[in-house]
N, C-alpha and C positions, 0 to 999 in steps of 0.2 A: 262582633261582628269581624267578620276577617275583610280589610280593605287591600285596596288593588295600591301597587307601587307607586305608582303615579300618587294616589290620595296622598301615600305617606310624605311623600316630597312635597306637596301643595302644602300640607296642614305644619311643616317641621319650615319649609322659608315664613308662612305666617306667624308662626310662635317666633321664632326671631325679628319678624319685621312687629311684634307686639312691646316688643324692648325696647325701640325706637325712643330717643328723649323728647323731639318734637311732637308726634303723634301719639307716643303712650300705646293705650289701646286701642283705640282709634282705627282699626283695621277690620274688615269689610270685605267678602262676597257676594254683595248683595247690594249693588250700586245704589241703591235708593237710601240705603240704611245711613248712608255716610255723607249726604245733602241737608244733614239735620244741623243747625247752629248749633248746638250744643257737641256735635262731632268733629267740628274742624278745628282744624286742620284734620284729613283723615287721609287713608292708604284704599283700595280696594285691590285685592287681589284675582284676578281671573284666569283660568288657565284660555290659550289659546290652540295650541294645538301639539299632538304627541308625534313624534317620528316612531317605526322602528325596526330595525335591521338584524341580522344576524350576525353578531358577532364571530367571522373566518367559518370554516367549511366544517369543521371537524363538528360530529355529533359524540358529548359524555353519552355512555349508554345510560347512565343511573338519573341524570336529570334532562337531556335532551339537548338545543342549540342553548346558549345565553344569547343574551339580544340587549343590545344596543340601543338605548332611547334617551330621546332627545325629547323632554317638555319644555315647550314656550308657553311661558306667561307675560300677562302685565301687568304692572305695581303702577295703576292709578291715584295720583297726589292732587287731592283737593285743597283748597286754602283759599284765604280771603286775600294772601298780597304774595306777590312776586318773589319777596327774600323771605318767606318760611317756604315757598315750594321750592326754591331753585335749595334751601339746607335741608328739605324731608327729600330732594331728588339724591342728595351727597348722602344723608345716614343710609337710603333704600341703598343705594349702588353699595356701600361701603358694606353693609348687612347682608346683602346675597353673595358681593367676591370673597367677603371674609366668613361667612356663617358655617360653612364645609356640610355640606347639604348636597349630597351627590358623589360622583363623584370627577366634573366641570362644571365651572358654572362662569359665565359671561351674559355681559348688557349689550344688546344688540342694536339697542337704538333711543333712542326718548323724542317723543314728538308734543308739543307745547300748544297752548291752547287760554285763551280770554273768554269766556261767557258773560253774559250780564242776563237777568233774569230781575225787572223791576228796580228797586233801588239798591237788589244785592248784586255784586261781581265777585268771580270765583276767578281764580288763575288755577290752571290744572296742568299737570303732565303724566306724560303713559312710558315711566320705564318697560324696554321690555325685555326680557330677560331668560336664558337658555339655559334650562341644566340636563347635562348628562347623567344617566345611571343604568347600572346594569338588573336583569332578570334572567330567570330562566323562563323560558319559551314555553314550559309547560305549566307554570307556576308564577302567572304576573304579579301573585299577591306579595312577595319578596325582591329586597332589593339584593343584590349579593355583592361580597364587598370587595371581591379583585376581577 
């Protein structure tokens, strides 16, 4: 099945996150799957938005316009302690920045929260990431190399 370039970017970042020492393979796209005691600490990756703009005004006769796309993703960290949360945040940021996905990656913000549900308390953080990549306007399934 052909995939949009956006899905390929999400999958590549998710794959990189599945190699982190603290969370291991506990990386999900469904937030409900991450709150089981057996899955903590865990990460949840969710796309937030994507901005698309043409790259310049010159149209390639064979492929059309190149597009610059900026995908904004939230990587939520769920843990049972502040120390583990902070360790996970460092690992997520390093994985994204050094992950060689897209043409540019940046962390735009991190938000922190503490939740209580009965006898359990969770410390969470949401690391918001932006990834720039290029596609051809007429065929958004591909990422281009330049």
